[in-house]
C-alpha positions in Angstrom: 17.7 2.4 38.5 15.1 5.7 38.0 13.5 3.6 35.3 12.5 0.8 37.5 11.3 3.4 40.4 9.1 5.0 37.6 7.0 1.8 37.0 6.9 1.3 41.1 5.1 4.7 41.7 1.5 5.0 42.8 0.6 7.2 39.8 1.9 4.6 37.4 0.1 1.6 39.0 -3.4 3.9 38.9 -2.8 4.4 35.2 -2.1 0.4 34.7 -5.4 -0.3 36.5 -7.5 2.1 34.4 -5.8 1.1 31.4 -6.6 -2.7 31.7 -10.1 -1.4 32.7 -10.2 0.4 29.4 -9.1 -2.0 27.3 -11.0 -4.6 29.1 -14.3 -2.4 28.1 -13.3 -1.9 24.5 -12.1 -5.8 24.1 -15.9 -6.7 25.4 -17.4 -4.0 23.0 -15.6 -5.7 20.1 -16.6 -9.5 21.3 -19.9 -9.0 22.7 -21.7 -8.5 19.4 -20.0 -11.3 17.6 -21.3 -13.7 20.9 -24.8 -12.3 20.1 -24.3 -13.1 16.1 -23.5 -16.6 17.1 -26.3 -16.9 19.6 -28.8 -15.8 17.3 -27.4 -18.1 14.4 -28.1 -20.9 16.7 -31.2 -20.0 17.8 -35.0 -21.2 17.0 -36.9 -18.8 14.4 -39.5 -18.2 17.1 -37.0 -16.6 19.8 -34.9 -15.1 16.8 -38.1 -13.1 15.6 -39.2 -12.0 19.0 -35.7 -10.7 20.3 -35.5 -12.8 22.9 -31.9 -14.0 22.3 -29.1 -12.2 23.9 -25.5 -13.9 24.7 -26.9 -17.4 24.7 -29.0 -19.3 22.2 -32.4 -19.9 22.9 -34.2 -23.2 21.5 -30.6 -24.4 20.3 -30.5 -25.3 16.5 -28.1 -25.7 13.8 -30.5 -25.2 10.7 -29.7 -22.0 9.7 -25.8 -23.1 9.4 -27.1 -26.6 7.4 -29.2 -24.3 5.1 -26.5 -22.1 4.7 -23.5 -24.4 4.2 -25.7 -26.5 2.1 -26.4 -23.7 -0.3 -24.5 -24.0 -3.7 -24.4 -20.1 -4.3 -23.0 -19.5 -0.9 -20.5 -21.6 -1.0 -19.4 -20.4 -4.6 -19.4 -16.9 -3.0 -17.5 -18.6 -0.3 -14.7 -19.7 -2.7 -14.9 -16.8 -5.0 -13.9 -14.5 -1.8 -11.2 -16.7 -0.7 -9.8 -17.0 -4.4 -10.0 -13.3 -4.3 -8.2 -12.7 -1.2 -5.4 -15.2 -1.9 -4.8 -14.2 -5.7 -5.4 -10.3 -4.7 -3.1 -10.3 -2.0 -0.3 -12.4 -3.8 -0.3 -9.8 -6.8 -0.4 -6.9 -4.4 2.3 -7.8 -2.4 4.3 -8.8 -5.1 4.1 -5.6 -6.6 4.1 -3.2 -3.9 7.9 -5.2 -2.7 9.5 -4.8 -5.7 8.3 -1.1 -6.3 9.1 -0.3 -2.9 12.3 -1.5 -2.8 13.4 0.2 -6.2 11.6 3.8 -5.2 13.2 3.0 -1.4 16.9 3.5 -3.3 18.5 7.2 -3.4 18.6 9.0 -6.8 22.1 8.0 -7.5 21.3 4.5 -7.3 17.9 4.5 -9.3 17.8 7.4 -11.7 14.2 8.9 -11.9 13.3 7.8 -8.3 11.7 11.0 -7.4 9.9 11.0 -10.3 8.2 7.5 -9.6 7.9 8.4 -6.0 5.7 11.5 -7.0 3.7 9.5 -9.7 2.8 7.2 -6.9 1.9 10.0 -4.3 -0.3 11.5 -7.2 -2.5 8.7 -7.3 -3.1 9.1 -3.4 -4.6 12.7 -4.3 -6.3 11.9 -7.7 -7.8 9.1 -9.2 -9.9 8.5 -12.7 -13.1 8.1 -10.9 -15.6 5.2 -11.0 -16.7 5.8 -14.6 -13.3 5.9 -16.3 -12.6 3.2 -14.2 -15.4 1.0 -15.2 -14.7 1.6 -18.8 -11.1 0.7 -18.8 -11.8 -2.6 -17.1 -15.1 -3.3 -19.3 -12.9 -2.2 -22.4 -9.8 -4.6 -21.4 -12.6 -7.2 -21.2 -11.8 -8.0 -17.5 -15.4 -7.9 -16.6 -17.2 -10.8 -15.0 -13.6 -12.3 -14.2 -11.5 -12.6 -11.0 -9.0 -10.3 -12.3 -11.5 -7.2 -12.5 -11.6 -7.6 -8.7 -7.7 -7.6 -8.4 -5.9 -5.7 -11.1 -7.7 -2.3 -10.5 -6.7 -2.3 -6.8 -3.3 -4.1 -7.2 -1.3 -0.9 -6.3 -2.3 0.9 -3.2 -0.2 4.0 -2.9 -0.3 4.7 0.7 0.8 0.7 1.7 3.4 1.4 -1.1 4.8 4.3 0.8 4.4 2.4 4.0 6.7 0.0 2.8 9.2 1.9 0.9 9.6 4.2 4.4 10.3 1.0 6.1 13.0 -0.1 3.8 14.5 3.0 3.8 14.5 3.6 7.7 14.6 0.0 9.3 16.9 -2.2 6.6 20.4 -1.3 7.7 22.3 0.2 4.8 25.4 -1.7 5.9 24.1 -5.1 5.1 23.2 -3.6 1.5 26.5 -2.3 1.0 28.2 -5.7 2.3 26.3 -7.6 -0.2 27.1 -5.6 -3.0 30.8 -5.5 -2.3 30.4 -9.4 -2.0 29.2 -9.1 -5.7 25.5 -9.8 -5.0 23.1 -8.1 -7.5 19.7 -6.3 -6.8 17.5 -9.8 -6.8 19.6 -11.5 -4.2 19.8 -8.4 -2.0 16.3 -8.3 -2.2 15.3 -12.0 -1.7 17.8 -12.5 1.1 18.3 -9.3 3.0 15.1 -7.0 2.5 12.6 -9.6 2.5 13.7 -11.6 5.8 14.3 -8.2 7.9 10.9 -6.5 6.6 8.7 -9.5 7.9 6.8 -7.3 10.3 6.2 -4.9 7.7 5.3 -7.5 5.3 2.8 -9.0 7.7 1.0 -5.8 8.3 0.5 -4.9 4.9 -0.6 -8.4 3.8 -3.3 -8.3 6.8 -4.6 -4.7 5.4 -4.5 -6.0 1.9 -6.4 -9.1 2.8 -9.0 -7.4 4.7 -9.4 -5.1 2.4 -10.5 -7.4 -0.4 -12.5 -9.7 1.6 -14.4 -6.3 2.9 -15.0 -5.3 -0.4 -18.4 -5.6 -2.1 -18.9 -2.5 -4.3 -16.7 -3.6 -7.0 -18.0 -7.0 -7.3 -21.7 -5.6 -7.8 -20.7 -3.4 -10.9 -18.1 -5.8 -12.7 -19.9 -9.2 -12.3 -22.8 -9.6 -14.4 -23.2 -13.3 -13.2 -24.2 -13.6 -9.5 -22.7 -16.9 -9.3 -19.2 -15.0 -9.6 -19.7 -12.7 -6.7 -17.3 -12.8 -3.9 -19.0 -13.3 -0.2 -19.1 -9.7 0.5 -21.1 -8.7 -2.5 -23.0 -11.7 -2.3 -24.2 -11.1 1.8 -25.1 -7.5 0.4 -27.5 -8.5 -1.8 -29.1 -11.1 0.7 -29.0 -8.5 3.9 -28.8 -5.0 2.5 -31.1 -5.4 -0.6 -32.9 -8.1 0.6 -32.5 -9.8 -2.6 -33.1 -13.5 -1.8 -33.2 -14.7 -5.4 -29.4 -15.6 -4.9 -29.7 -17.7 -2.3 -31.5 -20.3 -4.4 -34.2 -21.6 -2.0 -37.5 -22.6 -2.4 -40.5 -20.5 -1.1 -41.1 -23.4 1.5 -37.6 -23.1 2.8 -38.0 -19.5 2.7 -40.9 -19.7 4.9 -39.8 -22.2 7.4 -36.3 -20.3 8.3 -35.7 -17.2 10.1 -34.4 -14.5 8.1 -32.3 -13.0 11.2 -31.0 -16.5 11.9 -29.7 -17.1 8.4 -28.0 -13.7 7.7 -26.3 -13.9 11.5 -24.8 -17.4 10.1 -24.0 -16.2 7.2 -22.1 -13.4 8.5 -20.2 -15.6 11.5 -19.2 -17.6 8.8 -18.0 -14.5 6.9 -15.8 -13.3 9.4 -14.2 -16.6 10.5 -11.7 -16.4 8.2 -9.9 -13.0 9.2 -10.6 -14.4 12.9 -8.7 -17.4 11.8 -5.7 -15.4 10.2 -5.2 -12.7 12.7 -3.4 -14.7 15.5 -0.9 -16.2 13.1 0.1 -12.7 11.8 -0.3 -11.3 15.5 3.6 -11.4 16.4 4.4 -9.4 13.4 1.6 -7.4 13.4 2.3 -5.8 16.5 5.9 -4.7 15.6 4.7 -3.7 12.1 2.4 -1.4 13.2 5.1 1.1 13.7 6.4 0.8 10.0 9.9 2.6 9.9 9.1 5.2 12.4 12.3 4.4 14.3 15.4 3.0 13.2 16.8 -0.2 14.4 
């Protein structure tokens, strides 16, 4: 009864109103730039150049999208970006889940567990640096291939610690012990108990990994010798930041007729769409997964 009365107090209702207002404003801050970006990408060249576009398109046209989606180099970069996200997330989650399951056991179950745990934690504090990493990647013959973007970042120690903590605190030990008594091996316990129970954590870490791979551009710039192998984020960096239009494969007349700002806006909006599409499907797991092992079920 006291619990229900607390939610009926004037102070709580006031807090709730201000909370909704604050969250609404925060949502607008996130949404309005995307709406403006979409409006610019659908506006005419003159209006975009003059800065006359706000939240609605001016002189509506889809020319920027037609040019972007008809550009072979952009589509190659989009394909490379999607391939990197799919392959990178699959490799990372496979390795992270297996490693987290092992080091979530105690010292009696997994001898040497503490050594391996501190080994991974050490990599969070110290790393070899850019030059040694580049030398290793090129020496292994991985440069100019998708594996140069996937393997060096396959294990994120922070995500590993999160998964390990989730396994240790949120997966009931009784399930593990009951399965062992019934004769289940580690593979069966991992597949039939740990993975189904850990869906929120898996979805959350997967989302972190996908966003990282989708937004990462620097490694593509240093490991890819051929611009046709750039992932989308690296491709956009060369176009928007470096102002290098050679990779767009457009003739001089097309460059003159198209407005640079509308084309860039169209490319950025298209690049943002995949993550915007994926998030709603993971949201129900993500909301629960953000507390990753903070409380014991």
